[in-house]
PQR file of N, CA, C, O and H, with PARSE charges and radii, in Angstrom:
ATOM      1  N   MET A   1      17.149  -6.926  16.645 -0.4000 1.5000
ATOM      2  CA  MET A   1      16.933  -6.473  17.949 -0.0000 2.0000
ATOM      3  C   MET A   1      15.614  -5.447  17.565  0.5500 1.7000
ATOM      4  O   MET A   1      15.662  -4.649  16.629 -0.5500 1.4000
ATOM      5  N   LYS A   2      14.573  -5.599  18.353 -0.4000 1.5000
ATOM      6  CA  LYS A   2      13.595  -4.826  18.193 -0.0000 2.0000
ATOM      7  C   LYS A   2      13.723  -3.118  19.030  0.5500 1.7000
ATOM      8  O   LYS A   2      14.353  -2.871  20.058 -0.5500 1.4000
ATOM      9  H   LYS A   2      14.534  -6.247  19.113  0.4000 1.0000
ATOM     10  N   ARG A   3      13.008  -2.264  18.290 -0.4000 1.5000
ATOM     11  CA  ARG A   3      13.762  -0.616  18.566 -0.0000 2.0000
ATOM     12  C   ARG A   3      12.233  -0.434  19.521  0.5500 1.7000
ATOM     13  O   ARG A   3      11.134  -0.917  19.247 -0.5500 1.4000
ATOM     14  H   ARG A   3      12.496  -2.464  17.454  0.4000 1.0000
ATOM     15  N   ILE A   4      12.583   0.357  20.608 -0.4000 1.5000
ATOM     16  CA  ILE A   4      11.410   0.923  20.928 -0.0000 2.0000
ATOM     17  C   ILE A   4      11.454   2.567  20.966  0.5500 1.7000
ATOM     18  O   ILE A   4      12.442   3.219  21.304 -0.5500 1.4000
ATOM     19  H   ILE A   4      13.476   0.749  20.831  0.4000 1.0000
ATOM     20  N   TRP A   5      10.253   3.076  20.571 -0.4000 1.5000
ATOM     21  CA  TRP A   5      10.216   4.588  20.250 -0.0000 2.0000
ATOM     22  C   TRP A   5       9.764   5.477  21.321  0.5500 1.7000
ATOM     23  O   TRP A   5       8.588   5.220  21.579 -0.5500 1.4000
ATOM     24  H   TRP A   5       9.451   2.546  20.296  0.4000 1.0000
ATOM     25  N   VAL A   6      10.174   6.308  21.960 -0.4000 1.5000
ATOM     26  CA  VAL A   6       9.423   7.096  22.892 -0.0000 2.0000
ATOM     27  C   VAL A   6       9.368   8.399  22.175  0.5500 1.7000
ATOM     28  O   VAL A   6      10.110   8.946  21.359 -0.5500 1.4000
ATOM     29  H   VAL A   6      11.130   6.518  21.750  0.4000 1.0000
ATOM     30  N   HIS A   7       8.021   8.780  22.861 -0.4000 1.5000
ATOM     31  CA  HIS A   7       7.470  10.238  22.319 -0.0000 2.0000
ATOM     32  C   HIS A   7       7.406  10.947  23.659  0.5500 1.7000
ATOM     33  O   HIS A   7       6.604  10.593  24.523 -0.5500 1.4000
ATOM     34  H   HIS A   7       7.418   8.336  23.524  0.4000 1.0000
ATOM     35  N   LYS A   8       8.364  12.078  23.846 -0.4000 1.5000
ATOM     36  CA  LYS A   8       8.218  12.734  25.220 -0.0000 2.0000
ATOM     37  C   LYS A   8       7.588  14.080  25.036  0.5500 1.7000
ATOM     38  O   LYS A   8       7.950  14.932  24.225 -0.5500 1.4000
ATOM     39  H   LYS A   8       9.016  12.366  23.144  0.4000 1.0000
ATOM     40  N   THR A   9       6.217  14.196  26.222 -0.4000 1.5000
ATOM     41  CA  THR A   9       5.672  15.615  25.989 -0.0000 2.0000
ATOM     42  C   THR A   9       5.712  16.354  27.335  0.5500 1.7000
ATOM     43  O   THR A   9       6.150  15.961  28.416 -0.5500 1.4000
ATOM     44  H   THR A   9       5.924  13.503  26.881  0.4000 1.0000
ATOM     45  N   ARG A  10       5.223  17.361  27.044 -0.4000 1.5000
ATOM     46  CA  ARG A  10       5.099  17.993  28.312 -0.0000 2.0000
ATOM     47  C   ARG A  10       3.879  18.040  29.037  0.5500 1.7000
ATOM     48  O   ARG A  10       3.874  18.610  30.128 -0.5500 1.4000
ATOM     49  H   ARG A  10       4.868  17.680  26.166  0.4000 1.0000
ATOM     50  N   SER A  11       2.945  17.574  28.631 -0.4000 1.5000
ATOM     51  CA  SER A  11       1.457  17.683  29.493 -0.0000 2.0000
ATOM     52  C   SER A  11       0.695  16.552  29.066  0.5500 1.7000
ATOM     53  O   SER A  11       0.933  15.904  28.047 -0.5500 1.4000
ATOM     54  H   SER A  11       2.949  17.111  27.744  0.4000 1.0000
ATOM     55  N   TYR A  12      -0.260  16.328  29.905 -0.4000 1.5000
ATOM     56  CA  TYR A  12      -1.045  15.077  29.791 -0.0000 2.0000
ATOM     57  C   TYR A  12      -1.688  15.239  28.267  0.5500 1.7000
ATOM     58  O   TYR A  12      -1.632  14.329  27.440 -0.5500 1.4000
ATOM     59  H   TYR A  12      -0.453  16.855  30.733  0.4000 1.0000
ATOM     60  N   GLN A  13      -2.235  16.379  28.043 -0.4000 1.5000
ATOM     61  CA  GLN A  13      -2.949  16.759  26.622 -0.0000 2.0000
ATOM     62  C   GLN A  13      -1.984  16.398  25.592  0.5500 1.7000
ATOM     63  O   GLN A  13      -2.317  15.454  24.876 -0.5500 1.4000
ATOM     64  H   GLN A  13      -2.281  17.118  28.715  0.4000 1.0000
ATOM     65  N   GLN A  14      -0.970  16.896  25.390 -0.4000 1.5000
ATOM     66  CA  GLN A  14       0.065  16.608  24.306 -0.0000 2.0000
ATOM     67  C   GLN A  14       0.456  15.159  24.353  0.5500 1.7000
ATOM     68  O   GLN A  14       0.848  14.740  23.264 -0.5500 1.4000
ATOM     69  H   GLN A  14      -0.700  17.663  25.972  0.4000 1.0000
ATOM     70  N   ALA A  15       0.450  14.293  25.323 -0.4000 1.5000
ATOM     71  CA  ALA A  15       0.667  12.968  25.528 -0.0000 2.0000
ATOM     72  C   ALA A  15      -0.702  12.077  24.967  0.5500 1.7000
ATOM     73  O   ALA A  15      -0.631  10.957  24.461 -0.5500 1.4000
ATOM     74  H   ALA A  15       0.132  14.633  26.208  0.4000 1.0000
ATOM     75  N   GLU A  16      -2.058  12.927  25.207 -0.4000 1.5000
ATOM     76  CA  GLU A  16      -3.258  12.266  24.601 -0.0000 2.0000
ATOM     77  C   GLU A  16      -3.112  12.620  22.935  0.5500 1.7000
ATOM     78  O   GLU A  16      -3.580  11.861  22.087 -0.5500 1.4000
ATOM     79  H   GLU A  16      -2.116  13.837  25.618  0.4000 1.0000
ATOM     80  N   ALA A  17      -2.641  13.450  22.709 -0.4000 1.5000
ATOM     81  CA  ALA A  17      -2.923  13.996  21.106 -0.0000 2.0000
ATOM     82  C   ALA A  17      -1.770  12.930  20.854  0.5500 1.7000
ATOM     83  O   ALA A  17      -2.145  11.927  20.246 -0.5500 1.4000
ATOM     84  H   ALA A  17      -2.261  14.067  23.399  0.4000 1.0000
ATOM     85  N   ALA A  18      -0.810  12.964  21.115 -0.4000 1.5000
ATOM     86  CA  ALA A  18       0.177  11.991  20.478 -0.0000 2.0000
ATOM     87  C   ALA A  18      -0.052  10.243  20.198  0.5500 1.7000
ATOM     88  O   ALA A  18       0.366   9.559  19.264 -0.5500 1.4000
ATOM     89  H   ALA A  18      -0.506  13.779  21.609  0.4000 1.0000
ATOM     90  N   ASP A  19      -0.694   9.937  21.128 -0.4000 1.5000
ATOM     91  CA  ASP A  19      -1.576   8.681  21.250 -0.0000 2.0000
ATOM     92  C   ASP A  19      -2.432   8.577  20.264  0.5500 1.7000
ATOM     93  O   ASP A  19      -2.485   7.589  19.532 -0.5500 1.4000
ATOM     94  H   ASP A  19      -1.034  10.492  21.887  0.4000 1.0000
ATOM     95  N   ARG A  20      -3.396   9.890  20.130 -0.4000 1.5000
ATOM     96  CA  ARG A  20      -4.417   9.380  19.014 -0.0000 2.0000
ATOM     97  C   ARG A  20      -3.915   9.725  17.655  0.5500 1.7000
ATOM     98  O   ARG A  20      -4.588   9.486  16.653 -0.5500 1.4000
ATOM     99  H   ARG A  20      -3.354  10.692  20.725  0.4000 1.0000
ATOM    100  N   ARG A  21      -2.743  10.283  17.609 -0.4000 1.5000
ATOM    101  CA  ARG A  21      -1.899  10.561  16.088 -0.0000 2.0000
ATOM    102  C   ARG A  21      -1.484   9.046  15.661  0.5500 1.7000
ATOM    103  O   ARG A  21      -1.697   8.533  14.562 -0.5500 1.4000
ATOM    104  H   ARG A  21      -2.196  10.478  18.423  0.4000 1.0000
ATOM    105  N   PHE A  22      -0.762   8.371  16.926 -0.4000 1.5000
ATOM    106  CA  PHE A  22      -0.015   7.067  16.773 -0.0000 2.0000
ATOM    107  C   PHE A  22      -0.843   6.207  16.039  0.5500 1.7000
ATOM    108  O   PHE A  22      -0.412   5.732  14.989 -0.5500 1.4000
ATOM    109  H   PHE A  22      -0.589   8.788  17.818  0.4000 1.0000
ATOM    110  N   TRP A  23      -2.225   5.879  16.528 -0.4000 1.5000
ATOM    111  CA  TRP A  23      -3.165   5.062  16.644 -0.0000 2.0000
ATOM    112  C   TRP A  23      -3.858   5.129  15.471  0.5500 1.7000
ATOM    113  O   TRP A  23      -4.324   4.160  14.871 -0.5500 1.4000
ATOM    114  H   TRP A  23      -2.575   6.265  17.381  0.4000 1.0000
ATOM    115  N   ARG A  24      -3.939   6.485  15.084 -0.4000 1.5000
ATOM    116  CA  ARG A  24      -4.582   6.843  13.778 -0.0000 2.0000
ATOM    117  C   ARG A  24      -3.817   6.471  12.327  0.5500 1.7000
ATOM    118  O   ARG A  24      -4.388   6.214  11.267 -0.5500 1.4000
ATOM    119  H   ARG A  24      -3.560   7.272  15.571  0.4000 1.0000
ATOM    120  N   ARG A  25      -2.246   6.515  12.590 -0.4000 1.5000
ATOM    121  CA  ARG A  25      -1.534   6.398  11.580 -0.0000 2.0000
ATOM    122  C   ARG A  25      -1.063   4.879  11.254  0.5500 1.7000
ATOM    123  O   ARG A  25      -0.532   4.479  10.218 -0.5500 1.4000
ATOM    124  H   ARG A  25      -1.782   6.724  13.451  0.4000 1.0000
ATOM    125  N   ALA A  26      -1.480   3.976  12.683 -0.4000 1.5000
ATOM    126  CA  ALA A  26      -1.205   2.684  12.681 -0.0000 2.0000
ATOM    127  C   ALA A  26      -2.390   1.796  12.138  0.5500 1.7000
ATOM    128  O   ALA A  26      -2.209   0.585  12.012 -0.5500 1.4000
ATOM    129  H   ALA A  26      -1.912   4.301  13.525  0.4000 1.0000
ATOM    130  N   GLY A  27      -3.579   2.365  11.819 -0.4000 1.5000
ATOM    131  CA  GLY A  27      -4.538   1.683  11.041 -0.0000 2.0000
ATOM    132  C   GLY A  27      -5.485   0.928  11.831  0.5500 1.7000
ATOM    133  O   GLY A  27      -5.218   0.750  13.019 -0.5500 1.4000
ATOM    134  H   GLY A  27      -3.726   3.348  11.921  0.4000 1.0000
ATOM    135  N   ALA A  28      -6.700   0.394  11.278 -0.4000 1.5000
ATOM    136  CA  ALA A  28      -7.462  -0.465  11.902 -0.0000 2.0000
ATOM    137  C   ALA A  28      -6.804  -1.764  12.367  0.5500 1.7000
ATOM    138  O   ALA A  28      -6.685  -2.209  13.509 -0.5500 1.4000
ATOM    139  H   ALA A  28      -6.918   0.538  10.312  0.4000 1.0000
ATOM    140  N   ALA A  29      -6.445  -2.211  11.307 -0.4000 1.5000
ATOM    141  CA  ALA A  29      -5.753  -3.652  11.586 -0.0000 2.0000
ATOM    142  C   ALA A  29      -5.005  -3.763  12.990  0.5500 1.7000
ATOM    143  O   ALA A  29      -5.343  -4.518  13.902 -0.5500 1.4000
ATOM    144  H   ALA A  29      -6.541  -1.850  10.380  0.4000 1.0000
ATOM    145  N   ALA A  30      -3.867  -2.826  13.005 -0.4000 1.5000
ATOM    146  CA  ALA A  30      -3.021  -2.499  14.306 -0.0000 2.0000
ATOM    147  C   ALA A  30      -3.991  -2.354  15.421  0.5500 1.7000
ATOM    148  O   ALA A  30      -3.720  -3.107  16.356 -0.5500 1.4000
ATOM    149  H   ALA A  30      -3.593  -2.213  12.265  0.4000 1.0000
ATOM    150  N   ARG A  31      -4.933  -1.686  15.584 -0.4000 1.5000
ATOM    151  CA  ARG A  31      -5.625  -1.080  16.827 -0.0000 2.0000
ATOM    152  C   ARG A  31      -6.409  -2.624  17.149  0.5500 1.7000
ATOM    153  O   ARG A  31      -6.535  -2.990  18.318 -0.5500 1.4000
ATOM    154  H   ARG A  31      -5.153  -1.075  14.824  0.4000 1.0000
ATOM    155  N   PHE A  32      -6.938  -3.514  15.953 -0.4000 1.5000
ATOM    156  CA  PHE A  32      -7.475  -4.192  16.499 -0.0000 2.0000
ATOM    157  C   PHE A  32      -6.578  -5.313  16.873  0.5500 1.7000
ATOM    158  O   PHE A  32      -7.170  -6.152  17.551 -0.5500 1.4000
ATOM    159  H   PHE A  32      -6.836  -3.217  15.004  0.4000 1.0000
ATOM    160  N   GLU A  33      -5.365  -5.578  16.646 -0.4000 1.5000
ATOM    161  CA  GLU A  33      -4.442  -6.503  16.959 -0.0000 2.0000
ATOM    162  C   GLU A  33      -4.011  -6.179  18.216  0.5500 1.7000
ATOM    163  O   GLU A  33      -3.737  -7.089  18.998 -0.5500 1.4000
ATOM    164  H   GLU A  33      -4.884  -4.896  16.095  0.4000 1.0000
ATOM    165  N   ALA A  34      -3.887  -4.820  18.598 -0.4000 1.5000
ATOM    166  CA  ALA A  34      -3.606  -4.834  20.017 -0.0000 2.0000
ATOM    167  C   ALA A  34      -4.583  -4.915  20.733  0.5500 1.7000
ATOM    168  O   ALA A  34      -4.263  -5.313  21.853 -0.5500 1.4000
ATOM    169  H   ALA A  34      -4.109  -4.081  17.962  0.4000 1.0000
ATOM    170  N   ALA A  35      -5.971  -4.663  20.586 -0.4000 1.5000
ATOM    171  CA  ALA A  35      -7.015  -5.036  21.390 -0.0000 2.0000
ATOM    172  C   ALA A  35      -7.197  -6.380  21.638  0.5500 1.7000
ATOM    173  O   ALA A  35      -7.642  -6.726  22.733 -0.5500 1.4000
ATOM    174  H   ALA A  35      -6.231  -4.340  19.677  0.4000 1.0000
ATOM    175  N   TRP A  36      -6.942  -7.130  20.854 -0.4000 1.5000
ATOM    176  CA  TRP A  36      -6.914  -8.684  20.819 -0.0000 2.0000
ATOM    177  C   TRP A  36      -5.699  -9.120  21.595  0.5500 1.7000
ATOM    178  O   TRP A  36      -5.860 -10.234  22.092 -0.5500 1.4000
ATOM    179  H   TRP A  36      -6.580  -6.849  19.965  0.4000 1.0000
ATOM    180  N   LEU A  37      -4.800  -8.695  21.788 -0.4000 1.5000
ATOM    181  CA  LEU A  37      -3.759  -8.869  22.554 -0.0000 2.0000
ATOM    182  C   LEU A  37      -3.740  -8.589  23.937  0.5500 1.7000
ATOM    183  O   LEU A  37      -3.133  -9.202  24.815 -0.5500 1.4000
ATOM    184  H   LEU A  37      -4.669  -7.789  21.385  0.4000 1.0000
ATOM    185  N   MET A  38      -4.568  -7.465  24.054 -0.4000 1.5000
ATOM    186  CA  MET A  38      -4.789  -6.973  25.726 -0.0000 2.0000
ATOM    187  C   MET A  38      -5.882  -8.177  26.132  0.5500 1.7000
ATOM    188  O   MET A  38      -5.726  -8.759  27.205 -0.5500 1.4000
ATOM    189  H   MET A  38      -5.061  -6.967  23.341  0.4000 1.0000
ATOM    190  N   VAL A  39      -6.917  -8.511  25.309 -0.4000 1.5000
ATOM    191  CA  VAL A  39      -7.733  -9.675  25.836 -0.0000 2.0000
ATOM    192  C   VAL A  39      -7.033 -10.856  25.887  0.5500 1.7000
ATOM    193  O   VAL A  39      -7.452 -11.571  26.797 -0.5500 1.4000
ATOM    194  H   VAL A  39      -7.044  -8.038  24.437  0.4000 1.0000
ATOM    195  N   SER A  40      -6.197 -11.301  25.309 -0.4000 1.5000
ATOM    196  CA  SER A  40      -5.619 -12.738  25.252 -0.0000 2.0000
ATOM    197  C   SER A  40      -4.578 -12.682  26.681  0.5500 1.7000
ATOM    198  O   SER A  40      -4.421 -13.701  27.354 -0.5500 1.4000
ATOM    199  H   SER A  40      -5.856 -10.720  24.569  0.4000 1.0000
ATOM    200  N   ASP A  41      -3.929 -11.423  27.028 -0.4000 1.5000
ATOM    201  CA  ASP A  41      -3.075 -10.902  28.065 -0.0000 2.0000
ATOM    202  C   ASP A  41      -3.913 -11.050  29.450  0.5500 1.7000
ATOM    203  O   ASP A  41      -3.428 -11.665  30.399 -0.5500 1.4000
ATOM    204  H   ASP A  41      -4.056 -10.596  26.482  0.4000 1.0000
ATOM    205  N   TYR A  42      -4.973 -10.556  29.500 -0.4000 1.5000
ATOM    206  CA  TYR A  42      -5.771 -10.420  30.408 -0.0000 2.0000
ATOM    207  C   TYR A  42      -6.317 -11.967  30.951  0.5500 1.7000
ATOM    208  O   TYR A  42      -6.201 -12.342  32.117 -0.5500 1.4000
ATOM    209  H   TYR A  42      -5.368 -10.056  28.729  0.4000 1.0000
ATOM    210  N   LEU A  43      -6.865 -12.681  29.973 -0.4000 1.5000
ATOM    211  CA  LEU A  43      -7.399 -14.106  30.240 -0.0000 2.0000
ATOM    212  C   LEU A  43      -6.162 -14.971  30.755  0.5500 1.7000
ATOM    213  O   LEU A  43      -6.331 -15.824  31.626 -0.5500 1.4000
ATOM    214  H   LEU A  43      -6.959 -12.376  29.025  0.4000 1.0000
ATOM    215  N   LYS A  44      -4.773 -14.695  30.125 -0.4000 1.5000
ATOM    216  CA  LYS A  44      -3.756 -15.432  30.661 -0.0000 2.0000
ATOM    217  C   LYS A  44      -3.403 -14.967  32.388  0.5500 1.7000
ATOM    218  O   LYS A  44      -3.225 -15.709  33.354 -0.5500 1.4000
ATOM    219  H   LYS A  44      -4.636 -14.002  29.417  0.4000 1.0000
ATOM    220  N   MET A  45      -3.393 -13.820  32.328 -0.4000 1.5000
ATOM    221  CA  MET A  45      -3.444 -13.512  33.534 -0.0000 2.0000
ATOM    222  C   MET A  45      -4.282 -13.902  34.765  0.5500 1.7000
ATOM    223  O   MET A  45      -3.798 -13.955  35.896 -0.5500 1.4000
ATOM    224  H   MET A  45      -3.538 -13.217  31.543  0.4000 1.0000
ATOM    225  N   ARG A  46      -5.382 -14.133  34.520 -0.4000 1.5000
ATOM    226  CA  ARG A  46      -6.377 -14.557  35.000 -0.0000 2.0000
ATOM    227  C   ARG A  46      -6.594 -16.119  35.204  0.5500 1.7000
ATOM    228  O   ARG A  46      -7.446 -16.544  35.985 -0.5500 1.4000
ATOM    229  H   ARG A  46      -5.775 -14.090  33.602  0.4000 1.0000
ATOM    230  N   GLY A  47      -5.750 -16.963  34.437 -0.4000 1.5000
ATOM    231  CA  GLY A  47      -5.701 -18.095  34.597 -0.0000 2.0000
ATOM    232  C   GLY A  47      -6.783 -18.870  33.706  0.5500 1.7000
ATOM    233  O   GLY A  47      -6.902 -20.089  33.830 -0.5500 1.4000
ATOM    234  H   GLY A  47      -5.058 -16.618  33.803  0.4000 1.0000
ATOM    235  N   LYS A  48      -7.349 -18.348  33.058 -0.4000 1.5000
ATOM    236  CA  LYS A  48      -8.678 -18.736  32.193 -0.0000 2.0000
ATOM    237  C   LYS A  48      -8.368 -19.197  30.695  0.5500 1.7000
ATOM    238  O   LYS A  48      -7.330 -18.804  30.162 -0.5500 1.4000
ATOM    239  H   LYS A  48      -7.252 -17.357  32.957  0.4000 1.0000
ATOM    240  N   SER A  49      -9.218 -19.987  30.046 -0.4000 1.5000
ATOM    241  CA  SER A  49      -8.650 -20.639  28.980 -0.0000 2.0000
ATOM    242  C   SER A  49      -8.679 -19.658  27.836  0.5500 1.7000
ATOM    243  O   SER A  49      -9.524 -18.763  27.846 -0.5500 1.4000
ATOM    244  H   SER A  49     -10.061 -20.306  30.479  0.4000 1.0000
ATOM    245  N   ARG A  50      -7.743 -19.777  26.771 -0.4000 1.5000
ATOM    246  CA  ARG A  50      -7.779 -18.744  25.470 -0.0000 2.0000
ATOM    247  C   ARG A  50      -8.132 -19.506  24.600  0.5500 1.7000
ATOM    248  O   ARG A  50      -8.129 -18.930  23.512 -0.5500 1.4000
ATOM    249  H   ARG A  50      -7.057 -20.505  26.763  0.4000 1.0000
ATOM    250  N   GLY A  51      -8.526 -20.818  24.525 -0.4000 1.5000
ATOM    251  CA  GLY A  51      -9.096 -21.717  23.452 -0.0000 2.0000
ATOM    252  C   GLY A  51     -10.153 -21.323  22.685  0.5500 1.7000
ATOM    253  O   GLY A  51     -10.363 -21.737  21.545 -0.5500 1.4000
ATOM    254  H   GLY A  51      -8.529 -21.285  25.409  0.4000 1.0000
ATOM    255  N   GLN A  52     -11.039 -20.283  23.468 -0.4000 1.5000
ATOM    256  CA  GLN A  52     -12.567 -20.208  23.081 -0.0000 2.0000
ATOM    257  C   GLN A  52     -12.574 -18.746  22.741  0.5500 1.7000
ATOM    258  O   GLN A  52     -13.640 -18.131  22.745 -0.5500 1.4000
ATOM    259  H   GLN A  52     -10.868 -19.947  24.394  0.4000 1.0000
ATOM    260  N   LEU A  53     -11.342 -18.107  22.423 -0.4000 1.5000
ATOM    261  CA  LEU A  53     -11.453 -16.673  22.091 -0.0000 2.0000
ATOM    262  C   LEU A  53     -12.115 -16.142  20.825  0.5500 1.7000
ATOM    263  O   LEU A  53     -11.667 -16.488  19.732 -0.5500 1.4000
ATOM    264  H   LEU A  53     -10.476 -18.606  22.420  0.4000 1.0000
ATOM    265  N   ARG A  54     -13.159 -15.317  20.917 -0.4000 1.5000
ATOM    266  CA  ARG A  54     -14.161 -15.105  19.613 -0.0000 2.0000
ATOM    267  C   ARG A  54     -14.495 -13.562  20.131  0.5500 1.7000
ATOM    268  O   ARG A  54     -14.215 -12.897  21.128 -0.5500 1.4000
ATOM    269  H   ARG A  54     -13.522 -15.036  21.805  0.4000 1.0000
ATOM    270  N   LEU A  55     -15.210 -13.371  18.966 -0.4000 1.5000
ATOM    271  CA  LEU A  55     -15.842 -11.819  18.849 -0.0000 2.0000
ATOM    272  C   LEU A  55     -17.328 -12.028  19.594  0.5500 1.7000
ATOM    273  O   LEU A  55     -17.950 -13.067  19.373 -0.5500 1.4000
ATOM    274  H   LEU A  55     -15.437 -13.912  18.157  0.4000 1.0000
ATOM    275  N   ARG A  56     -17.784 -11.170  20.340 -0.4000 1.5000
ATOM    276  CA  ARG A  56     -18.993 -11.489  21.020 -0.0000 2.0000
ATOM    277  C   ARG A  56     -19.811 -10.219  20.010  0.5500 1.7000
ATOM    278  O   ARG A  56     -19.539  -9.030  19.846 -0.5500 1.4000
ATOM    279  H   ARG A  56     -17.278 -10.327  20.520  0.4000 1.0000
ATOM    280  N   ARG A  57     -21.066 -11.218  19.374 -0.4000 1.5000
ATOM    281  CA  ARG A  57     -21.809 -10.457  18.680 -0.0000 2.0000
ATOM    282  C   ARG A  57     -23.145 -10.407  19.622  0.5500 1.7000
ATOM    283  O   ARG A  57     -23.518 -11.436  20.185 -0.5500 1.4000
ATOM    284  H   ARG A  57     -21.288 -12.184  19.507  0.4000 1.0000
ATOM    285  N   SER A  58     -23.920  -9.058  19.786 -0.4000 1.5000
ATOM    286  CA  SER A  58     -24.716  -8.944  20.411 -0.0000 2.0000
ATOM    287  C   SER A  58     -26.020  -8.454  19.182  0.5500 1.7000
ATOM    288  O   SER A  58     -25.832  -7.474  18.462 -0.5500 1.4000
ATOM    289  H   SER A  58     -23.617  -8.222  19.328  0.4000 1.0000
ATOM    290  N   ILE A  59     -26.996  -9.089  19.115 -0.4000 1.5000
ATOM    291  CA  ILE A  59     -28.225  -9.134  18.461 -0.0000 2.0000
ATOM    292  C   ILE A  59     -29.544  -8.581  19.359  0.5500 1.7000
ATOM    293  O   ILE A  59     -30.039  -9.131  20.343 -0.5500 1.4000
ATOM    294  H   ILE A  59     -27.148  -9.886  19.699  0.4000 1.0000
ATOM    295  N   GLN A  60     -29.884  -7.548  18.831 -0.4000 1.5000
ATOM    296  CA  GLN A  60     -31.509  -6.865  19.492 -0.0000 2.0000
ATOM    297  C   GLN A  60     -32.588  -6.539  18.335  0.5500 1.7000
ATOM    298  O   GLN A  60     -32.525  -5.880  17.297 -0.5500 1.4000
ATOM    299  H   GLN A  60     -29.482  -7.100  18.032  0.4000 1.0000
ATOM    300  N   HIS A  61     -33.315  -7.072  18.786 -0.4000 1.5000
ATOM    301  CA  HIS A  61     -34.665  -6.652  18.064 -0.0000 2.0000
ATOM    302  C   HIS A  61     -35.508  -5.785  18.424  0.5500 1.7000
ATOM    303  O   HIS A  61     -36.279  -6.157  19.308 -0.5500 1.4000
ATOM    304  H   HIS A  61     -33.366  -7.607  19.629  0.4000 1.0000
ATOM    305  N   VAL A  62     -35.665  -4.422  17.920 -0.4000 1.5000
ATOM    306  CA  VAL A  62     -36.800  -3.733  18.623 -0.0000 2.0000
ATOM    307  C   VAL A  62     -37.901  -3.635  17.480  0.5500 1.7000
ATOM    308  O   VAL A  62     -37.697  -3.624  16.267 -0.5500 1.4000
ATOM    309  H   VAL A  62     -35.038  -4.119  17.202  0.4000 1.0000
ATOM    310  N   LYS A  63     -38.970  -3.576  18.070 -0.4000 1.5000
ATOM    311  CA  LYS A  63     -40.161  -3.520  17.279 -0.0000 2.0000
ATOM    312  C   LYS A  63     -40.851  -1.951  17.475  0.5500 1.7000
ATOM    313  O   LYS A  63     -41.132  -1.625  18.628 -0.5500 1.4000
ATOM    314  H   LYS A  63     -39.136  -3.585  19.056  0.4000 1.0000
ATOM    315  N   TYR A  64     -41.049  -1.247  16.666 -0.4000 1.5000
ATOM    316  CA  TYR A  64     -41.447  -0.078  16.688 -0.0000 2.0000
ATOM    317  C   TYR A  64     -43.022  -0.073  16.213  0.5500 1.7000
ATOM    318  O   TYR A  64     -43.324  -0.252  15.033 -0.5500 1.4000
ATOM    319  H   TYR A  64     -40.820  -1.513  15.729  0.4000 1.0000
ATOM    320  N   THR A  65     -43.666   0.074  16.895 -0.4000 1.5000
ATOM    321  CA  THR A  65     -45.447   0.737  16.648 -0.0000 2.0000
ATOM    322  C   THR A  65     -46.101   1.835  16.969  0.5500 1.7000
ATOM    323  O   THR A  65     -45.836   2.524  17.954 -0.5500 1.4000
ATOM    324  H   THR A  65     -43.421   0.219  17.854  0.4000 1.0000
ATOM    325  N   GLN A  66     -47.007   2.063  16.142 -0.4000 1.5000
ATOM    326  CA  GLN A  66     -47.250   3.481  16.188 -0.0000 2.0000
ATOM    327  C   GLN A  66     -48.846   3.330  16.887  0.5500 1.7000
ATOM    328  O   GLN A  66     -49.598   2.361  16.780 -0.5500 1.4000
ATOM    329  H   GLN A  66     -47.222   1.503  15.341  0.4000 1.0000
ATOM    330  N   ASN A  67     -49.046   4.388  17.499 -0.4000 1.5000
ATOM    331  CA  ASN A  67     -50.117   4.043  18.512 -0.0000 2.0000
ATOM    332  C   ASN A  67     -51.129   4.868  17.852  0.5500 1.7000
ATOM    333  O   ASN A  67     -52.267   4.937  18.316 -0.5500 1.4000
ATOM    334  H   ASN A  67     -48.435   5.175  17.587  0.4000 1.0000
TER
END
């Protein structure tokens, strides 16, 4: 059985700080996995294909010239 942990706070600021601590401790791989699952769930809710999930790479070239 999976356990669910709850952290009770008294203010929004304490809740935000607790969230930051949690995700910092979880590590980069866990943050990436959570984000990837959110994208997958979003597409599923919208009825879109999840067959082509991939990272988007944006490439931009800026040429600097001196006057």
